[in-house]
C-alpha positions as CSV (number, residue, x, y, z in Angstrom):
1,M,-30.4,1.6,-12.4
2,G,-29.9,-2.1,-11.8
3,L,-27.2,-3.5,-9.5
4,P,-25.2,-5.3,-12.3
5,S,-24.5,-2.0,-13.9
6,M,-22.9,-0.8,-10.6
7,I,-20.2,-3.4,-10.9
8,K,-19.1,-2.2,-14.4
9,Q,-16.4,0.3,-14.7
10,S,-17.6,3.6,-16.1
11,S,-16.6,4.2,-19.8
12,C,-16.7,8.0,-19.6
13,L,-13.9,8.9,-17.3
14,S,-12.4,11.3,-19.8
15,S,-15.4,13.5,-19.6
16,L,-15.3,13.9,-15.8
17,T,-13.8,16.9,-14.1
18,H,-11.5,16.5,-11.2
19,P,-12.0,18.4,-7.9
20,Q,-9.8,21.4,-7.3
21,K,-6.7,20.8,-5.3
22,P,-6.4,22.1,-1.8
23,P,-4.6,25.4,-1.2
24,F,-2.0,23.7,0.9
25,P,0.6,20.9,0.7
26,A,-0.9,17.9,2.5
27,R,1.5,16.6,5.1
28,N,2.2,13.1,6.4
29,A,-1.1,11.5,5.4
30,Q,-0.2,9.2,2.4
31,N,-3.8,8.9,1.2
32,F,-4.4,12.6,0.9
33,R,-1.2,13.8,-0.8
34,D,-3.1,13.9,-4.1
35,P,-6.9,14.5,-3.8
36,D,-7.2,14.0,-7.5
37,A,-5.8,10.5,-7.3
38,N,-8.0,9.7,-4.3
39,F,-11.3,10.5,-5.9
40,R,-11.2,9.0,-9.4
41,M,-14.8,9.0,-10.4
42,T,-15.7,5.4,-11.1
43,A,-16.4,2.2,-9.3
44,T,-14.1,-0.8,-9.2
45,L,-15.2,-4.0,-7.6
46,F,-12.5,-6.6,-7.3
47,S,-13.4,-10.2,-8.3
48,A,-12.6,-12.9,-5.8
49,R,-12.0,-16.1,-7.7
50,R,-12.3,-18.6,-5.0
51,F,-16.1,-18.4,-4.6
52,K,-18.1,-20.9,-6.6
53,S,-21.0,-18.5,-6.6
54,V,-19.0,-16.0,-8.7
55,K,-18.0,-16.6,-12.4
56,A,-14.3,-16.5,-12.5
57,E,-12.5,-14.0,-14.7
58,K,-11.1,-15.3,-18.0
59,Q,-7.5,-16.4,-17.3
60,L,-4.7,-15.2,-19.4
61,C,-3.4,-18.8,-19.7
62,P,-6.3,-21.2,-19.4
63,L,-5.3,-24.4,-17.5
64,D,-7.0,-26.5,-20.1
65,N,-4.4,-25.6,-22.7
66,V,-1.4,-26.1,-20.4
67,D,0.7,-29.2,-20.3
68,H,-0.2,-31.1,-17.2
69,N,3.5,-31.4,-16.4
70,Q,3.5,-27.6,-16.1
71,V,0.7,-27.5,-13.5
72,L,1.0,-28.1,-9.8
73,D,-2.2,-29.6,-8.4
74,L,-2.6,-28.5,-4.8
75,P,-5.5,-28.8,-2.3
76,G,-6.2,-25.1,-2.8
77,G,-6.3,-25.3,-6.6
78,K,-4.1,-25.7,-9.6
79,V,-1.1,-23.4,-10.2
80,V,0.8,-23.0,-13.4
81,L,4.5,-23.6,-13.1
82,T,7.1,-21.4,-14.8
83,P,10.9,-21.5,-15.2
84,E,11.0,-17.7,-14.9
85,M,11.8,-16.2,-11.5
86,R,9.2,-13.6,-11.0
87,F,8.3,-11.8,-7.8
88,I,4.8,-10.4,-7.3
89,S,4.9,-6.6,-7.1
90,E,4.5,-5.1,-3.7
91,S,2.0,-2.6,-5.0
92,P,0.0,-1.9,-8.1
93,V,1.3,0.6,-10.7
94,E,-1.9,2.7,-10.2
95,R,-4.0,3.2,-7.1
96,A,-7.4,1.7,-7.0
97,Q,-10.0,4.0,-8.3
98,C,-12.6,5.7,-6.2
99,Y,-16.4,5.4,-6.9
100,R,-18.2,8.7,-7.0
101,V,-21.7,9.9,-8.1
102,L,-21.9,13.6,-7.1
103,D,-19.2,16.2,-7.8
104,N,-18.2,18.8,-5.3
105,D,-21.1,21.1,-6.4
106,G,-23.6,18.4,-5.7
107,Q,-24.2,17.6,-9.4
108,L,-24.5,14.2,-10.9
109,I,-21.4,13.1,-12.8
110,M,-22.1,12.1,-16.4
111,C,-22.7,8.4,-16.9
112,S,-22.9,7.8,-13.1
113,N,-24.0,4.3,-12.1
114,F,-26.0,4.6,-8.9
115,K,-29.0,3.3,-7.0
116,K,-32.0,5.6,-7.5
117,V,-33.3,7.3,-4.3
118,S,-36.8,8.5,-3.8
119,E,-37.6,12.0,-2.6
120,E,-38.8,10.6,0.7
121,I,-35.6,8.7,1.4
122,A,-33.4,11.5,0.1
123,V,-35.0,14.1,2.3
124,K,-34.8,11.8,5.4
125,M,-31.1,11.2,4.6
126,Y,-30.5,14.9,4.5
127,T,-32.5,15.8,7.6
128,D,-30.7,13.1,9.6
129,M,-27.3,14.3,8.4
130,V,-28.2,17.8,9.6
131,T,-29.5,16.4,12.9
132,L,-26.3,14.4,13.4
133,Q,-24.2,17.6,12.6
134,T,-26.3,19.6,15.1
135,M,-26.1,16.9,17.7
136,D,-22.4,16.9,17.5
137,A,-22.2,20.7,17.9
138,V,-24.5,20.7,21.0
139,F,-23.0,17.8,22.8
140,Y,-19.5,19.0,22.1
141,E,-20.5,22.3,23.7
142,A,-22.0,20.4,26.7
143,Q,-18.7,18.6,27.2
144,R,-16.7,21.8,27.1
145,Q,-19.1,23.2,29.7
146,G,-18.3,20.3,32.0
147,R,-21.8,18.8,31.7
148,I,-20.7,15.5,30.3
149,S,-17.3,13.9,30.6
150,F,-16.4,13.0,27.0
151,Y,-17.5,13.2,23.4
152,A,-16.4,12.4,19.9
153,T,-17.9,14.0,16.8
154,T,-18.6,12.7,13.3
155,I,-17.9,16.0,11.5
156,G,-17.0,15.4,7.9
157,E,-18.3,11.8,8.1
158,E,-22.0,12.4,8.2
159,A,-22.6,10.8,4.8
160,I,-20.9,7.6,5.8
161,N,-23.2,7.3,8.8
162,I,-26.6,8.1,7.3
163,A,-26.2,6.9,3.7
164,S,-24.9,3.5,4.7
165,A,-27.7,3.1,7.3
166,A,-30.2,4.0,4.6
167,A,-29.1,1.2,2.4
168,L,-29.6,-1.4,5.1
169,T,-32.7,-2.9,6.7
170,T,-33.4,-3.0,10.5
171,D,-32.9,-6.8,10.3
172,D,-29.3,-6.3,9.5
173,L,-27.0,-6.4,12.5
174,V,-24.6,-3.5,13.2
175,F,-21.3,-3.8,14.9
176,P,-20.1,-0.2,15.2
177,Q,-16.9,1.5,16.3
178,Y,-17.5,4.8,18.1
179,R,-18.2,7.1,15.2
180,E,-21.4,5.7,13.8
181,P,-24.2,7.3,15.9
182,G,-25.9,8.3,12.7
183,V,-26.8,4.6,12.0
184,L,-28.7,4.6,15.3
185,L,-30.3,7.9,14.5
186,W,-31.5,6.5,11.1
187,R,-33.0,3.5,12.8
188,G,-35.1,5.6,15.2
189,F,-32.9,6.2,18.3
190,T,-34.3,9.4,19.8
191,L,-32.4,12.5,20.8
192,Q,-33.5,11.9,24.3
193,E,-32.0,8.4,24.2
194,F,-28.7,9.9,23.0
195,A,-28.7,12.4,25.8
196,N,-29.5,9.8,28.4
197,Q,-26.5,7.7,27.4
198,C,-24.1,10.7,27.3
199,F,-25.2,11.7,30.8
200,G,-25.2,8.1,32.1
201,N,-28.5,8.5,34.0
202,K,-31.0,5.9,35.1
203,A,-32.7,5.9,31.7
204,D,-29.4,4.9,30.0
205,Y,-29.7,1.4,28.6
206,G,-26.1,0.8,29.8
207,K,-27.0,1.9,33.3
208,G,-24.2,4.5,33.3
209,R,-21.4,2.0,33.0
210,Q,-20.1,3.1,29.6
211,M,-18.4,6.3,28.6
212,P,-20.5,8.8,26.6
213,I,-21.1,8.0,22.9
214,H,-20.8,4.2,23.6
215,Y,-24.4,3.6,22.5
216,G,-26.2,0.3,22.1
217,S,-29.7,-0.8,21.3
218,S,-30.8,-4.5,21.2
219,K,-34.2,-3.3,19.8
220,L,-32.4,-1.7,16.8
221,N,-29.9,-4.5,16.3
222,Y,-27.0,-2.1,17.2
223,F,-24.4,-3.8,19.3
224,T,-23.0,-1.7,22.1
225,V,-19.9,0.2,21.2
226,S,-16.6,-1.0,22.7
227,A,-13.7,1.5,23.1
228,T,-11.2,-1.3,22.2
229,I,-10.1,-0.9,18.6
230,A,-11.2,-3.5,16.1
231,T,-12.6,-6.1,18.6
232,Q,-16.0,-5.8,16.9
233,L,-14.7,-7.2,13.6
234,P,-14.3,-10.9,14.6
235,H,-17.6,-10.6,16.5
236,A,-19.3,-9.4,13.4
237,V,-18.0,-12.4,11.4
238,G,-19.3,-14.8,14.0
239,A,-22.7,-13.1,14.0
240,A,-22.8,-13.3,10.2
241,Y,-22.0,-17.0,10.4
242,S,-25.0,-17.5,12.6
243,L,-27.2,-15.6,10.1
244,K,-25.9,-18.0,7.4
245,M,-26.7,-21.1,9.5
246,D,-30.2,-19.8,10.2
247,R,-30.7,-18.9,6.5
248,R,-31.7,-15.4,7.5
249,N,-32.4,-12.8,4.8
250,A,-30.0,-10.3,6.4
251,C,-26.4,-9.4,6.7
252,V,-24.0,-7.9,9.2
253,I,-22.2,-4.6,8.8
254,T,-19.2,-3.6,10.9
255,Y,-17.5,-0.2,10.9
256,F,-13.9,0.7,11.7
257,G,-11.3,3.3,11.0
258,D,-8.0,3.1,9.1
259,G,-6.3,2.6,12.5
260,G,-8.4,-0.5,13.1
261,S,-7.0,-2.1,9.9
262,S,-3.6,-2.1,11.7
263,E,-5.0,-4.4,14.4
264,G,-4.6,-8.2,14.2
265,D,-8.4,-8.5,14.6
266,F,-8.9,-6.9,11.2
267,H,-6.8,-9.6,9.4
268,A,-8.2,-12.5,11.4
269,A,-11.8,-11.3,10.6
270,L,-11.2,-10.9,6.9
271,N,-9.7,-14.3,6.6
272,F,-12.3,-15.9,8.8
273,S,-15.1,-14.3,6.7
274,A,-13.7,-15.4,3.4
275,V,-13.0,-19.0,4.4
276,M,-16.4,-19.4,6.0
277,E,-18.2,-17.4,3.2
278,V,-20.4,-15.3,5.5
279,P,-22.7,-12.3,4.7
280,V,-20.7,-9.5,6.3
281,I,-19.8,-6.0,5.1
282,F,-16.6,-4.5,6.4
283,F,-16.9,-0.7,6.2
284,C,-13.6,1.2,6.7
285,R,-13.6,4.9,7.3
286,N,-10.2,5.9,6.0
287,N,-10.0,9.4,7.2
288,G,-6.2,9.5,7.1
289,W,-5.5,9.6,10.8
290,A,-5.6,7.1,13.6
291,I,-5.8,9.8,16.3
292,S,-2.4,11.4,15.6
293,T,-0.9,8.6,13.5
294,P,-1.1,9.3,9.7
295,T,-1.8,6.4,7.3
296,S,1.8,6.8,6.0
297,D,3.0,5.5,9.3
298,Q,0.6,2.6,9.3
299,F,1.0,0.9,6.0
300,R,2.7,1.1,2.6
301,S,-0.2,-0.6,0.7
302,D,-2.7,1.3,-1.4
303,G,-5.0,2.1,1.5
304,V,-7.2,-0.6,2.8
305,V,-9.1,-1.7,-0.3
306,G,-6.2,-3.7,-1.7
307,R,-6.1,-5.9,1.4
308,G,-9.4,-7.4,0.6
309,R,-8.2,-9.1,-2.5
310,G,-5.3,-10.7,-0.6
311,Y,-7.9,-12.4,1.7
312,G,-10.3,-13.3,-1.1
313,V,-12.8,-10.6,-0.2
314,R,-14.5,-8.6,-2.9
315,S,-13.8,-4.9,-2.4
316,I,-14.6,-1.3,-3.5
317,R,-13.2,2.1,-2.8
318,V,-15.8,4.9,-2.4
319,D,-15.8,8.7,-1.9
320,G,-16.9,8.8,1.7
321,N,-18.2,12.4,1.3
322,D,-20.6,11.5,-1.4
323,A,-23.9,10.3,0.1
324,L,-25.3,8.8,-3.1
325,A,-22.1,6.9,-3.8
326,I,-22.1,5.5,-0.2
327,Y,-25.8,4.6,-0.5
328,S,-25.3,2.8,-3.8
329,A,-22.2,0.9,-2.8
330,V,-23.7,-0.4,0.5
331,H,-27.0,-1.3,-1.3
332,A,-25.1,-3.3,-3.8
333,A,-22.7,-4.8,-1.2
334,R,-25.7,-5.9,0.9
335,E,-27.4,-7.7,-2.0
336,M,-24.2,-9.5,-2.9
337,A,-23.4,-10.4,0.7
338,I,-26.8,-12.0,1.2
339,S,-27.5,-13.5,-2.2
340,E,-24.0,-14.9,-2.7
341,C,-23.2,-15.4,1.0
342,R,-19.9,-13.6,0.8
343,P,-18.0,-10.9,2.7
344,I,-17.5,-7.4,1.1
345,L,-15.0,-4.8,2.0
346,I,-15.8,-1.1,1.5
347,E,-13.1,1.6,1.9
348,A,-14.6,5.1,2.2
349,L,-12.1,7.9,1.6
350,T,-13.0,10.8,3.9
351,Y,-11.5,13.2,6.4
352,R,-12.1,13.6,10.1
353,V,-12.7,17.3,10.3
354,G,-13.2,17.4,14.0
355,H,-10.7,16.4,16.7
356,H,-10.5,12.7,17.4
357,S,-12.4,13.4,20.6
358,T,-12.7,16.1,23.3
359,S,-9.4,14.7,24.7
360,D,-7.5,15.6,21.5
361,D,-6.2,18.7,19.8
362,S,-5.7,17.7,16.1
363,T,-4.0,21.1,15.3
364,K,-0.9,19.7,17.1
365,Y,-0.3,17.2,14.3
366,R,-2.0,18.5,11.2
367,P,-2.2,22.0,9.6
368,V,-5.3,24.1,10.3
369,D,-5.7,25.1,6.7
370,E,-5.9,21.5,5.7
371,I,-8.7,21.0,8.2
372,E,-10.6,24.1,7.1
373,W,-10.3,23.2,3.4
374,W,-12.0,19.8,4.0
375,R,-14.6,21.5,6.2
376,S,-15.5,24.0,3.5
377,A,-14.7,22.4,0.1
378,R,-15.7,18.8,0.8
379,D,-18.5,19.0,3.3
380,P,-20.8,16.0,2.6
381,V,-23.9,17.7,4.1
382,A,-23.6,20.8,1.8
383,R,-22.9,18.6,-1.2
384,F,-26.0,16.5,-0.7
385,R,-28.1,19.6,0.0
386,K,-27.2,21.0,-3.4
387,W,-28.4,17.8,-5.0
388,I,-31.8,17.6,-3.3
389,E,-32.3,21.4,-3.9
390,S,-31.5,20.8,-7.6
391,N,-34.3,18.2,-7.6
392,G,-36.7,20.7,-6.0
393,W,-36.9,18.7,-2.8
394,W,-35.5,21.3,-0.4
395,C,-35.4,25.0,0.1
396,S,-33.8,27.6,2.4
397,E,-37.0,28.0,4.5
398,A,-37.0,24.2,5.2
399,E,-33.3,24.4,6.1
400,S,-33.8,27.1,8.7
401,E,-36.8,25.5,10.3
402,L,-35.0,22.1,10.5
403,R,-31.9,23.5,12.2
404,N,-33.8,25.6,14.7
405,N,-36.1,22.7,15.6
406,V,-33.3,20.2,16.0
407,R,-31.3,22.5,18.2
408,E,-34.3,23.2,20.4
409,Q,-35.0,19.5,20.8
410,L,-31.5,18.7,21.7
411,L,-31.3,21.5,24.3
412,H,-34.5,20.2,25.8
413,A,-33.2,16.6,25.8
414,I,-30.1,17.7,27.7
415,Q,-32.1,19.5,30.3
416,V,-34.2,16.5,30.9
417,A,-31.3,14.1,31.0
418,E,-29.4,16.2,33.5
419,K,-32.4,16.0,35.9
420,V,-32.8,12.2,35.8
421,E,-31.1,10.5,38.7
422,K,-28.1,8.3,38.3
423,P,-28.4,4.5,38.4
424,P,-28.0,2.9,41.9
425,L,-24.4,2.2,42.7
426,A,-25.2,-1.4,43.6
427,E,-26.1,-2.1,39.9
428,L,-22.5,-1.7,39.0
429,F,-22.0,-5.3,40.1
430,M,-25.1,-6.8,38.4
431,D,-26.0,-8.3,35.0
432,V,-22.7,-10.0,34.2
433,Y,-22.6,-13.2,36.3
434,D,-25.5,-15.4,37.4
435,V,-23.5,-16.0,40.6
436,P,-21.0,-13.2,41.3
437,P,-17.4,-14.6,41.8
438,S,-15.6,-14.0,45.0
439,N,-13.3,-11.3,43.6
440,L,-16.3,-9.2,42.5
441,C,-18.0,-9.6,45.8
442,E,-14.8,-8.4,47.5
443,Q,-14.7,-5.3,45.2
444,E,-18.3,-4.5,46.1
445,K,-17.5,-4.8,49.8
446,L,-14.5,-2.6,49.5
447,L,-16.4,0.1,47.6
448,G,-19.1,0.1,50.3
449,E,-16.5,0.6,53.0
450,T,-15.0,3.5,50.9
451,V,-18.4,5.2,50.6
452,R,-19.1,4.9,54.4
453,R,-15.6,6.3,55.3
454,N,-15.9,9.2,52.9
455,P,-19.6,10.3,52.9
456,Q,-18.7,13.9,52.0
457,Y,-17.6,12.7,48.5
458,Y,-20.8,10.8,47.6
459,P,-24.5,11.8,47.3
460,S,-26.5,11.1,50.4
461,D,-28.6,8.4,48.6
462,V,-25.6,6.3,47.6
463,S,-25.4,3.1,49.6
464,L,-24.1,-0.5,49.2
């Protein structure tokens, strides 16, 4: 199905069935009080009028027919004057609809507009989702065993990772947060490379200087994860501006959570991208919680999607647990971003089933039955499996073989990573400055003295 059809609102909403409500009263999280309202089964793309490359919507009161004395001509455009005092509403009457392709049983919704996926791509999407799910389970166990210091899972958000990556090309630049390892996995980052980073050994590209899960790969155009929230957003806009200047047939995608949208960098980045008209996709994972802070404590607006329009950024809300919807929306967003040189905002409604990280216990701030309902009723991996099975592309035998093989590979990767020696301590002070400043030299000297005074606390081969 062509891309133009994806922008049109579905005309068959009345024939769609809504998902069953959860068997619990959702607490605190504003965006999840009414699952039916969150997952309206259609796509809505907001039109941004300021771009010359986009045909403006028909105005209710065309300026051509208005008395010039009733028009205020400003540098930013003409505005119709009115004697009526009228405040703009603080929020729309109805929430923005949510684009969806597959229902909870993995069946195509009638009249769905989506980008067709080949058997090869669909099977790879599913196998990578299973691999990501298994990797989370194994590395989480490794952290609990004290073998690595930290970990954060993507449980419940596998479709966002893999499906969005599948819709991109390797020439597109990725500015991730810390919950997008699946994008790297799709691009060819090996399980051994993941293990090396988590263990911070000599084979780690970051030389052991980053916390676990802070991956990066220049070869795969995946910028190294920074733990600081939302700092990647302005960087992504700057990179997109460079792509525009170089006339590259590529775009930038940057990921962030609903908590990141409460940072100043989010607002600066959206405004910067719209004014400079750059090819960047802002992908928000709205999973309802910024660690323990619910969205109801972050903003009163209709989620994140409505903010795009305020900055002149075309936007869409998508079911984040529907792999086909994510794939289709990102595919369309990429084409618009590059061909029209414009920013696009995608808000994916999902739920973080796992704890925020191994340093968190989410049962302290949200009910267990809420977590379990999302784990069982809205699992994106199970939903996508049902769809590929209905197409005859997958079976139980393949499922069992895949999960066993992936777990074996991961356990082997961990065993190998544990045995690889750590990077030399002296490398801690390299690779940042051409000529190290005096304060850094002083720190290196003090660390060397500490090691010599306390040899019992350091390996015998550590020296400075």
